[in-house]
C-alpha positions in Angstrom: 168.5 79.9 121.5 167.1 76.5 122.4 168.7 73.5 124.0 171.7 75.5 125.3 174.8 74.0 126.8 177.2 75.8 129.0 180.7 75.4 127.6 182.5 77.8 129.9 181.5 79.1 133.3 182.9 82.1 135.3 185.9 80.1 136.6 186.7 78.9 133.1 186.5 82.4 131.7 188.8 83.7 134.4 191.3 80.9 133.9 191.3 81.5 130.2 191.9 85.2 130.6 194.8 84.5 133.1 196.4 82.2 130.5 195.9 84.7 127.7 197.5 87.5 129.8 200.6 85.4 130.4 200.7 84.4 126.7 200.5 88.1 125.7 203.4 89.0 128.0 205.5 86.1 126.8 204.9 86.7 123.1 205.6 90.5 123.5 208.4 90.1 126.0 206.7 92.2 128.6 204.6 95.4 128.3 207.1 97.7 126.4 205.1 99.5 123.6 202.1 97.2 124.3 198.5 98.5 124.1 195.2 96.7 124.4 192.2 97.6 122.3 188.7 96.2 123.0 186.0 95.9 120.4 182.6 97.1 121.6 180.8 95.7 123.5 182.0 92.6 125.3 185.5 92.9 123.9 185.9 96.0 125.9 185.1 94.2 129.2 187.5 91.4 128.3 190.2 94.0 127.5 189.7 95.7 130.9 190.0 92.3 132.6 193.1 91.5 130.7 194.6 94.9 131.5 194.1 94.3 135.2 195.7 90.8 135.0 198.7 92.1 133.0 199.1 95.1 135.3 199.0 92.8 138.3 201.6 90.5 136.8 204.0 93.2 135.5 203.3 96.0 138.0 202.8 98.5 135.1 199.7 99.9 133.6 199.0 99.1 130.0 197.1 101.6 127.8 193.6 100.6 126.9 191.5 101.8 123.9 188.0 101.1 122.8 186.8 100.6 119.2 183.3 100.9 117.8 183.5 99.3 114.4 179.9 100.0 113.3 180.8 102.3 110.5 183.5 100.0 109.2 181.2 97.0 108.8 180.9 95.6 105.3 177.2 94.8 105.7 176.2 98.3 106.7 174.6 99.0 103.2 172.7 95.7 103.1 171.4 95.7 106.7 167.8 96.8 107.3 168.6 97.8 110.8 169.6 101.3 111.8 173.2 101.2 113.1 173.7 102.0 116.8 176.9 103.9 117.3 179.0 103.6 120.4 182.0 105.6 121.4 185.5 104.9 120.1 188.2 106.0 122.4 191.9 105.5 121.5 193.6 108.2 123.6 197.1 107.4 122.4 199.0 107.0 119.1 199.2 103.6 117.7 202.4 104.4 115.8 205.0 101.7 116.5 202.9 100.0 119.1 202.2 96.3 119.6 198.4 96.3 119.6 196.4 93.4 121.0 192.9 93.6 119.6 190.4 91.9 121.9 186.9 90.5 121.2 184.6 87.8 122.6 183.9 85.5 119.7 185.8 85.0 116.4 183.5 83.6 113.7 183.7 84.8 110.1 186.5 87.3 110.6 184.5 90.2 109.3 184.3 92.0 112.6 188.1 91.8 113.0 188.7 93.0 109.4 186.5 96.1 110.2 188.4 96.6 113.5 191.8 96.5 111.7 190.5 99.1 109.2 189.4 101.3 112.1 192.7 100.8 114.0 194.7 102.0 110.9 192.9 105.3 111.1 194.6 105.9 114.4 198.2 105.2 113.2 200.6 102.6 112.0 201.1 99.9 114.6 204.2 97.8 114.7 202.1 94.7 115.0 198.4 93.8 115.5 197.6 90.7 117.4 194.2 89.2 118.1 192.9 87.8 121.4 189.5 86.2 121.6 187.7 84.3 124.3 186.0 81.9 121.8 187.1 80.8 118.4 184.2 79.0 116.7 185.7 78.6 113.3 183.8 79.2 109.9 186.2 81.9 108.7 185.2 83.8 105.6 188.4 85.9 105.6 192.0 84.8 106.2 192.1 85.9 109.9 193.3 83.9 112.9 193.6 84.6 116.6 197.0 84.8 118.3 195.5 84.1 121.7 192.4 82.0 122.2 190.6 81.1 125.4 188.7 78.2 123.9 188.4 76.7 120.4 184.7 75.8 120.1 184.0 74.0 116.8 180.4 74.7 115.9 178.0 74.2 113.1 176.5 77.2 111.2 173.1 76.6 112.7 174.4 76.9 116.2 174.6 80.1 118.2 177.4 80.9 120.6 176.6 83.4 123.3 179.0 85.1 125.7 177.5 86.8 128.7 179.7 88.9 131.0 179.0 90.3 134.5 179.6 93.9 133.4 176.8 93.8 130.8 174.7 90.7 131.5 175.0 90.1 135.3 176.9 86.8 135.0 179.9 85.2 133.2 179.1 82.3 130.9 179.6 80.9 127.4 176.7 78.9 126.0 176.2 77.1 122.7 172.8 76.1 121.3 170.6 75.8 118.2 169.1 78.9 116.7 165.4 79.0 117.5 
């Protein structure tokens, strides 16, 4: 990525996650039947952070699951890359649960569609909600986030990159042109 611009720093990310945690609690009227599910890779780290914030606010632990949506992607057949599989871990039933699916960037909606297909294999949730750190627009599917850290209108030739301490050593969201 060339000519990158920082659009969210570590403090901005933390503030956004705190706001999202309160919004999740308000919309769901607490943590009753609430579960968080992060999409690999960075969605898992964001889900863990949200879980800590929600538990700190409510004084109760919220179950956390992890999805690897690789085999549910609609571009698997056309990709020339060999898929790298990660672990999916949803150690609880989703039947009747209020699921908050968490990812870092919402773009075309295809990752979220794949994640919902994967979730349904684990049960029949009462509701699926979506929390994302960044919504950059350009949807190809009729999917929208319920909880958004930052709306970041972008052009198709721009790249949005989220780095998180757990994986990348620092927290930052940058936007820039593709090289």
